[in-house]
PASEBA-1860 file (N, C-alpha, C; in nm, 3 decimals):
! residues 195
1> MCDALEHL> -2.964/1.228/-1.054/-2.874/1.115/-0.985/-2.929/0.944/-1.024 ~ -2.857/0.889/-1.084/-2.901/0.767/-1.122/-2.933/0.697/-0.981 ~ -3.035/0.591/-1.008/-3.096/0.489/-0.859/-2.960/0.443/-0.803 ~ -2.890/0.370/-0.886/-2.751/0.291/-0.804/-2.673/0.396/-0.750 ~ -2.637/0.510/-0.799/-2.565/0.615/-0.721/-2.630/0.688/-0.612 ~ -2.745/0.705/-0.623/-2.817/0.755/-0.505/-2.829/0.668/-0.391 ~ -2.846/0.547/-0.410/-2.859/0.449/-0.305/-2.716/0.408/-0.255 ~ -2.638/0.425/-0.340/-2.461/0.388/-0.276/-2.417/0.500/-0.198
9> TQALADRY> -2.470/0.614/-0.268/-2.440/0.770/-0.163/-2.508/0.735/-0.048 ~ -2.616/0.685/-0.047/-2.699/0.683/0.103/-2.612/0.578/0.186 ~ -2.585/0.446/0.124/-2.531/0.346/0.211/-2.375/0.404/0.261 ~ -2.311/0.489/0.194/-2.177/0.528/0.240/-2.175/0.631/0.306 ~ -2.277/0.728/0.320/-2.319/0.859/0.358/-2.222/0.910/0.495 ~ -2.207/0.810/0.588/-2.141/0.827/0.711/-1.977/0.854/0.674 ~ -1.943/0.788/0.585/-1.781/0.801/0.561/-1.741/0.851/0.424 ~ -1.835/0.856/0.324/-1.787/0.890/0.218/-1.919/0.993/0.133
17> AVERELGA> -1.871/1.111/0.066/-1.941/1.159/-0.014/-1.926/1.132/-0.171 ~ -2.039/1.061/-0.211/-2.010/1.014/-0.347/-2.050/1.129/-0.453 ~ -1.950/1.169/-0.542/-1.975/1.268/-0.617/-2.063/1.235/-0.752 ~ -1.979/1.127/-0.829/-2.029/1.101/-0.962/-1.972/0.988/-1.010 ~ -2.004/0.934/-1.117/-1.938/0.801/-1.149/-1.838/0.838/-1.254 ~ -1.703/0.761/-1.250/-1.586/0.791/-1.323/-1.589/0.670/-1.453 ~ -1.658/0.570/-1.444/-1.638/0.474/-1.552/-1.704/0.331/-1.481 ~ -1.726/0.248/-1.572/-1.757/0.119/-1.542/-1.688/0.027/-1.617
25> GGMATVYL> -1.658/-0.088/-1.537/-1.593/-0.208/-1.644/-1.667/-0.346/-1.603 ~ -1.606/-0.442/-1.679/-1.661/-0.567/-1.652/-1.717/-0.623/-1.490 ~ -1.625/-0.579/-1.401/-1.650/-0.630/-1.261/-1.701/-0.530/-1.171 ~ -1.653/-0.391/-1.202/-1.721/-0.294/-1.110/-1.751/-0.167/-1.185 ~ -1.800/-0.074/-1.114/-1.821/0.082/-1.129/-1.724/0.150/-1.056 ~ -1.664/0.237/-1.090/-1.586/0.343/-1.015/-1.666/0.491/-1.005 ~ -1.645/0.551/-0.870/-1.688/0.664/-0.832/-1.626/0.761/-0.783 ~ -1.605/0.895/-0.812/-1.527/0.999/-0.739/-1.586/1.012/-0.623
33> AEDLKHKR> -1.536/1.045/-0.516/-1.608/1.042/-0.389/-1.500/1.144/-0.290 ~ -1.540/1.224/-0.187/-1.473/1.270/-0.069/-1.476/1.186/0.029 ~ -1.353/1.149/0.095/-1.320/1.098/0.198/-1.361/1.179/0.322 ~ -1.483/1.164/0.409/-1.497/1.299/0.495/-1.410/1.283/0.609 ~ -1.369/1.159/0.640/-1.281/1.170/0.770/-1.162/1.222/0.737 ~ -1.087/1.201/0.625/-0.966/1.254/0.607/-0.953/1.359/0.493 ~ -1.092/1.412/0.463/-1.091/1.530/0.359/-0.987/1.499/0.241 ~ -1.018/1.412/0.163/-0.918/1.402/0.020/-1.029/1.352/-0.052
41> KVAIKVLR> -0.978/1.349/-0.183/-1.069/1.288/-0.295/-1.017/1.133/-0.319 ~ -1.114/1.050/-0.327/-1.104/0.892/-0.318/-1.154/0.861/-0.463 ~ -1.106/0.742/-0.507/-1.215/0.656/-0.588/-1.243/0.527/-0.571 ~ -1.380/0.530/-0.553/-1.426/0.373/-0.488/-1.497/0.305/-0.588 ~ -1.430/0.180/-0.566/-1.485/0.070/-0.708/-1.570/-0.025/-0.618 ~ -1.705/-0.020/-0.687/-1.832/-0.092/-0.640/-1.835/-0.208/-0.725 ~ -1.833/-0.323/-0.645/-1.836/-0.457/-0.746/-1.957/-0.478/-0.803 ~ -2.000/-0.520/-0.931/-2.125/-0.529/-0.978/-2.218/-0.643/-0.859
49> PELVAALG> -2.366/-0.618/-0.879/-2.450/-0.685/-0.749/-2.430/-0.830/-0.803 ~ -2.423/-0.861/-0.924/-2.433/-1.021/-0.958/-2.301/-1.088/-0.945 ~ -2.178/-0.995/-0.941/-2.063/-1.071/-0.872/-2.059/-1.084/-0.721 ~ -2.132/-0.962/-0.678/-2.118/-0.991/-0.528/-2.192/-1.112/-0.472 ~ -2.306/-1.143/-0.535/-2.408/-1.255/-0.528/-2.319/-1.366/-0.551 ~ -2.245/-1.380/-0.632/-2.155/-1.508/-0.675/-2.067/-1.532/-0.586 ~ -1.992/-1.432/-0.507/-1.863/-1.425/-0.437/-1.909/-1.457/-0.281 ~ -2.017/-1.371/-0.227/-2.014/-1.371/-0.084/-1.921/-1.254/-0.039
57> SERFLREI> -1.935/-1.194/0.050/-1.851/-1.068/0.100/-1.743/-1.101/0.157 ~ -1.761/-1.187/0.284/-1.667/-1.232/0.375/-1.515/-1.273/0.328 ~ -1.537/-1.371/0.249/-1.404/-1.432/0.166/-1.355/-1.311/0.104 ~ -1.446/-1.259/0.013/-1.373/-1.143/-0.070/-1.298/-1.038/0.011 ~ -1.370/-0.974/0.115/-1.301/-0.882/0.208/-1.172/-0.935/0.267 ~ -1.173/-1.061/0.321/-1.060/-1.120/0.369/-0.941/-1.111/0.254 ~ -0.969/-1.160/0.145/-0.865/-1.183/0.046/-0.799/-1.040/-0.006 ~ -0.906/-0.919/-0.022/-0.856/-0.799/-0.060/-0.762/-0.738/0.048
65> EITASLNH> -0.745/-0.808/0.180/-0.623/-0.752/0.271/-0.495/-0.786/0.223 ~ -0.491/-0.886/0.128/-0.355/-0.916/0.080/-0.321/-0.779/-0.007 ~ -0.410/-0.750/-0.079/-0.392/-0.630/-0.161/-0.364/-0.481/-0.068 ~ -0.418/-0.463/0.028/-0.402/-0.360/0.112/-0.277/-0.378/0.167 ~ -0.191/-0.477/0.187/-0.063/-0.471/0.230/0.051/-0.462/0.140 ~ 0.019/-0.422/0.026/0.126/-0.411/-0.091/0.174/-0.257/-0.047 ~ 0.285/-0.219/-0.055/0.342/-0.091/-0.022/0.452/-0.067/-0.138 ~ 0.434/0.001/-0.246/0.522/0.013/-0.333/0.501/0.134/-0.412
73> PHILPLLD> 0.611/0.237/-0.454/0.567/0.324/-0.507/0.499/0.358/-0.641 ~ 0.474/0.212/-0.705/0.424/0.208/-0.834/0.313/0.128/-0.832 ~ 0.246/0.105/-0.698/0.141/0.026/-0.717/0.006/0.124/-0.652 ~ -0.089/0.136/-0.688/-0.179/0.231/-0.630/-0.219/0.161/-0.521 ~ -0.227/0.239/-0.383/-0.252/0.165/-0.275/-0.404/0.159/-0.249 ~ -0.443/0.036/-0.161/-0.583/0.024/-0.143/-0.590/0.094/0.000 ~ -0.700/0.189/0.025/-0.699/0.253/0.144/-0.800/0.221/0.251 ~ -0.918/0.161/0.179/-1.009/0.098/0.251/-1.111/-0.010/0.168
81> SGSAVGQY> -1.177/-0.087/0.241/-1.270/-0.155/0.169/-1.388/-0.215/0.282 ~ -1.500/-0.255/0.212/-1.589/-0.292/0.300/-1.745/-0.328/0.238 ~ -1.838/-0.334/0.291/-1.960/-0.367/0.241/-2.051/-0.270/0.319 ~ -2.161/-0.246/0.252/-2.292/-0.168/0.286/-2.396/-0.212/0.220 ~ -2.505/-0.197/0.283/-2.643/-0.250/0.220/-2.729/-0.125/0.191 ~ -2.773/-0.149/0.069/-2.858/-0.039/0.022/-2.964/-0.111/-0.090 ~ -3.032/-0.006/-0.149/-3.115/-0.034/-0.233/-3.079/-0.050/-0.378 ~ -3.117/-0.152/-0.476/-3.066/-0.120/-0.597/-3.187/-0.079/-0.686
89> GGPAVGET> -3.145/0.014/-0.774/-3.226/0.040/-0.889/-3.234/-0.021/-1.001 ~ -3.171/-0.144/-1.015/-3.176/-0.223/-1.153/-3.298/-0.296/-1.180 ~ -3.304/-0.392/-1.233/-3.430/-0.488/-1.283/-3.518/-0.484/-1.168 ~ -3.486/-0.518/-1.053/-3.561/-0.547/-0.943/-3.545/-0.435/-0.864 ~ -3.626/-0.324/-0.892/-3.618/-0.203/-0.833/-3.672/-0.214/-0.672 ~ -3.598/-0.161/-0.588/-3.618/-0.165/-0.446/-3.583/-0.301/-0.363 ~ -3.501/-0.362/-0.451/-3.459/-0.496/-0.387/-3.346/-0.452/-0.320 ~ -3.318/-0.502/-0.188/-3.200/-0.471/-0.112/-3.080/-0.568/-0.156
97> VQFLYYVM> -2.966/-0.497/-0.161/-2.843/-0.554/-0.209/-2.715/-0.532/-0.127 ~ -2.627/-0.608/-0.121/-2.500/-0.566/-0.056/-2.397/-0.496/-0.129 ~ -2.356/-0.384/-0.118/-2.218/-0.326/-0.208/-2.114/-0.354/-0.126 ~ -2.030/-0.409/-0.226/-1.876/-0.456/-0.186/-1.785/-0.349/-0.248 ~ -1.727/-0.271/-0.188/-1.633/-0.192/-0.228/-1.497/-0.177/-0.166 ~ -1.414/-0.104/-0.256/-1.265/-0.079/-0.181/-1.241/0.073/-0.241 ~ -1.154/0.124/-0.178/-1.123/0.270/-0.210/-0.958/0.283/-0.215 ~ -0.984/0.350/-0.322/-0.837/0.407/-0.353/-0.795/0.569/-0.376
105> PYVEGESL> -0.676/0.620/-0.363/-0.663/0.740/-0.388/-0.714/0.776/-0.531 ~ -0.790/0.911/-0.551/-0.806/0.955/-0.669/-0.672/0.998/-0.715 ~ -0.650/0.967/-0.851/-0.534/0.999/-0.934/-0.552/1.106/-1.009 ~ -0.520/1.219/-1.010/-0.530/1.285/-1.142/-0.429/1.267/-1.261 ~ -0.456/1.232/-1.373/-0.389/1.222/-1.471/-0.476/1.138/-1.587 ~ -0.419/1.006/-1.632/-0.476/0.941/-1.756/-0.429/0.803/-1.737 ~ -0.505/0.719/-1.808/-0.435/0.577/-1.801/-0.351/0.564/-1.927 ~ -0.259/0.447/-1.909/-0.173/0.438/-2.023/-0.261/0.405/-2.189
113> RDRLNRET> -0.375/0.362/-2.153/-0.468/0.330/-2.258/-0.513/0.455/-2.305 ~ -0.527/0.552/-2.229/-0.582/0.682/-2.262/-0.461/0.760/-2.376 ~ -0.353/0.768/-2.276/-0.234/0.805/-2.353/-0.198/0.737/-2.493 ~ -0.229/0.632/-2.507/-0.190/0.542/-2.618/-0.299/0.590/-2.740 ~ -0.422/0.636/-2.698/-0.493/0.661/-2.798/-0.502/0.788/-2.867 ~ -0.422/0.888/-2.765/-0.423/0.993/-2.806/-0.303/1.038/-2.860 ~ -0.174/0.959/-2.847/-0.052/0.973/-2.919/-0.012/0.870/-2.985 ~ -0.075/0.739/-2.984/-0.071/0.625/-3.078/0.074/0.560/-3.058
121> ELSIDDAL> 0.174/0.624/-3.010/0.320/0.579/-2.959/0.393/0.649/-2.869 ~ 0.469/0.586/-2.800/0.569/0.646/-2.695/0.702/0.675/-2.730 ~ 0.763/0.789/-2.694/0.888/0.793/-2.727/0.970/0.652/-2.641 ~ 1.087/0.621/-2.708/1.180/0.513/-2.651/1.192/0.521/-2.509 ~ 1.216/0.658/-2.456/1.251/0.688/-2.317/1.124/0.669/-2.229 ~ 1.012/0.722/-2.271/0.877/0.712/-2.198/0.841/0.566/-2.206 ~ 0.857/0.497/-2.303/0.796/0.351/-2.305/0.922/0.263/-2.206 ~ 1.015/0.285/-2.185/1.145/0.215/-2.113/1.109/0.249/-1.974
129> KITEQVAS> 1.062/0.384/-1.937/1.034/0.428/-1.802/0.927/0.334/-1.744 ~ 0.805/0.365/-1.854/0.690/0.310/-1.784/0.690/0.162/-1.760 ~ 0.772/0.089/-1.849/0.816/-0.087/-1.846/0.874/-0.095/-1.730 ~ 0.961/-0.035/-1.697/1.059/-0.020/-1.566/0.974/-0.024/-1.453 ~ 0.890/0.076/-1.453/0.816/0.086/-1.327/0.718/-0.012/-1.296 ~ 0.642/-0.050/-1.420/0.555/-0.152/-1.396/0.602/-0.278/-1.364 ~ 0.744/-0.309/-1.432/0.800/-0.420/-1.392/0.848/-0.436/-1.252 ~ 0.893/-0.313/-1.197/0.918/-0.318/-1.053/0.809/-0.343/-0.955
137> ALDYAHRR> 0.681/-0.301/-1.002/0.584/-0.325/-0.931/0.523/-0.450/-0.905 ~ 0.542/-0.524/-1.054/0.510/-0.677/-1.054/0.596/-0.754/-0.982 ~ 0.721/-0.726/-1.001/0.822/-0.805/-0.940/0.817/-0.798/-0.787 ~ 0.773/-0.688/-0.730/0.773/-0.680/-0.569/0.655/-0.740/-0.527 ~ 0.530/-0.745/-0.612/0.414/-0.833/-0.567/0.432/-0.961/-0.584 ~ 0.503/-1.013/-0.705/0.542/-1.157/-0.716/0.614/-1.211/-0.612 ~ 0.681/-1.135/-0.541/0.782/-1.174/-0.449/0.733/-1.213/-0.316 ~ 0.592/-1.167/-0.348/0.490/-1.165/-0.213/0.385/-1.262/-0.235
145> DVIHRDIK> 0.403/-1.315/-0.335/0.320/-1.413/-0.393/0.170/-1.372/-0.448 ~ 0.181/-1.247/-0.455/0.053/-1.197/-0.548/0.074/-1.173/-0.667 ~ -0.020/-1.204/-0.761/-0.054/-1.187/-0.920/-0.129/-1.079/-0.938 ~ -0.126/-1.001/-1.037/-0.221/-0.890/-1.061/-0.347/-0.975/-1.163 ~ -0.315/-1.060/-1.215/-0.405/-1.114/-1.309/-0.501/-1.048/-1.437 ~ -0.475/-0.914/-1.447/-0.541/-0.830/-1.536/-0.459/-0.703/-1.569 ~ -0.324/-0.735/-1.601/-0.250/-0.603/-1.624/-0.267/-0.572/-1.775 ~ -0.306/-0.444/-1.805/-0.342/-0.394/-1.941/-0.325/-0.256/-1.939
153> PENILLHE> -0.309/-0.176/-2.040/-0.310/-0.033/-2.042/-0.401/0.048/-1.943 ~ -0.520/-0.012/-1.944/-0.621/0.069/-1.884/-0.588/0.059/-1.715 ~ -0.517/-0.029/-1.675/-0.491/-0.086/-1.539/-0.363/-0.014/-1.475 ~ -0.296/0.073/-1.588/-0.175/0.146/-1.571/-0.182/0.293/-1.559 ~ -0.201/0.365/-1.435/-0.223/0.517/-1.442/-0.100/0.597/-1.447 ~ -0.100/0.727/-1.505/0.002/0.786/-1.556/-0.014/0.932/-1.461 ~ 0.058/0.943/-1.358/0.053/1.061/-1.278/0.154/1.130/-1.230 ~ 0.174/1.231/-1.306/0.296/1.332/-1.249/0.413/1.253/-1.312
161> GEAMVADF> 0.401/1.219/-1.436/0.529/1.136/-1.481/0.563/1.006/-1.438 ~ 0.481/0.942/-1.364/0.510/0.811/-1.294/0.391/0.733/-1.342 ~ 0.427/0.581/-1.352/0.308/0.490/-1.351/0.298/0.413/-1.240 ~ 0.173/0.403/-1.224/0.111/0.325/-1.114/0.020/0.192/-1.139 ~ 0.038/0.111/-1.100/-0.046/-0.006/-1.153/-0.169/0.002/-1.043 ~ -0.297/-0.010/-1.114/-0.395/-0.013/-1.037/-0.488/-0.149/-1.053 ~ -0.577/-0.164/-0.943/-0.664/-0.269/-0.956/-0.557/-0.415/-0.917 ~ -0.450/-0.372/-0.813/-0.364/-0.479/-0.829/-0.406/-0.591/-0.715
169> GIALAVSA> -0.421/-0.705/-0.790/-0.477/-0.818/-0.669/-0.637/-0.830/-0.689 ~ -0.711/-0.717/-0.729/-0.839/-0.743/-0.713/-0.889/-0.866/-0.792 ~ -0.842/-0.892/-0.890/-0.876/-1.015/-0.967/-0.864/-1.143/-0.880 ~ -0.736/-1.122/-0.802/-0.677/-1.234/-0.739/-0.776/-1.249/-0.614 ~ -0.813/-1.162/-0.536/-0.912/-1.155/-0.468/-1.071/-1.218/-0.504 ~ -1.100/-1.184/-0.620/-1.222/-1.221/-0.668/-1.200/-1.368/-0.692 ~ -1.086/-1.436/-0.758/-1.061/-1.571/-0.803/-1.060/-1.647/-0.677 ~ -1.003/-1.591/-0.531/-0.966/-1.666/-0.437/-1.088/-1.683/-0.371
177> AGGHRLTE> -1.174/-1.579/-0.373/-1.323/-1.555/-0.283/-1.416/-1.642/-0.358 ~ -1.393/-1.688/-0.483/-1.499/-1.764/-0.537/-1.508/-1.782/-0.676 ~ -1.377/-1.773/-0.771/-1.380/-1.742/-0.887/-1.446/-1.880/-0.966 ~ -1.442/-2.003/-0.908/-1.511/-2.093/-0.958/-1.652/-2.089/-0.995 ~ -1.717/-2.023/-0.905/-1.845/-1.979/-0.928/-1.875/-1.857/-1.050 ~ -1.777/-1.815/-1.070/-1.812/-1.701/-1.190/-1.856/-1.781/-1.302 ~ -1.827/-1.857/-1.358/-1.872/-1.918/-1.497/-2.009/-1.949/-1.472 ~ -2.086/-1.976/-1.346/-2.201/-1.973/-1.333/-2.271/-1.871/-1.353
185> TGLSLGTP> -2.208/-1.748/-1.324/-2.298/-1.625/-1.331/-2.259/-1.531/-1.492 ~ -2.177/-1.628/-1.569/-2.147/-1.566/-1.706/-2.027/-1.440/-1.686 ~ -1.980/-1.452/-1.578/-1.830/-1.347/-1.535/-1.727/-1.410/-1.542 ~ -1.615/-1.346/-1.598/-1.502/-1.394/-1.600/-1.386/-1.305/-1.564 ~ -1.267/-1.355/-1.530/-1.150/-1.271/-1.470/-1.044/-1.246/-1.576 ~ -1.008/-1.117/-1.554/-0.903/-1.098/-1.667/-0.973/-1.025/-1.808 ~ -0.881/-0.999/-1.899/-0.892/-0.937/-2.021/-0.866/-1.026/-2.128 ~ -0.927/-1.100/-2.221/-0.880/-1.201/-2.302/-0.747/-1.160/-2.395
193> EYM> -0.817/-1.031/-2.431/-0.685/-0.986/-2.518/-0.545/-0.976/-2.447 ~ -0.530/-0.969/-2.318/-0.407/-0.950/-2.267/-0.344/-1.087/-2.192 ~ -0.442/-1.205/-2.228/-0.404/-1.297/-2.130/-0.291/-1.390/-2.243
END
């Protein structure tokens, strides 16, 4: 088990049994875990330590509550969020760091990016259905003054024939919590190819 995963597992042991890494992106790493309280599989997204240092946890966690209030069939819900202190296994081994995380349901299926890579194009019916579902989710959020800020095929999950927008409002929370400080760390919000 890699150091970061081991330390995260220890930091969250009271509530989640972290199993393995699912993937990593520019802002965070996603882990598969078992929610010990509710006996269900979840995905835990943990922000990168340098992002946590730039943002601070209190404001980020306040802003993430906006995302938790979104309730729409095509928006992947946020189940939990928090911070935990652990040891970081990176360049400064043994350094104490704060893990900022949020928890979503673990969705069996694939991202729209994975499907496009596999099939290269969608049928007209599938394209229209996915577009309608994503547009419905975006409209719902926009009516509540919430903007996704990083909509792209990787953030659209396909599960049992339905599209779900993931990471909804996370970029908003990062931006509101201290996005102006991100340029100092070399981090940015969004995906340039989709801006």
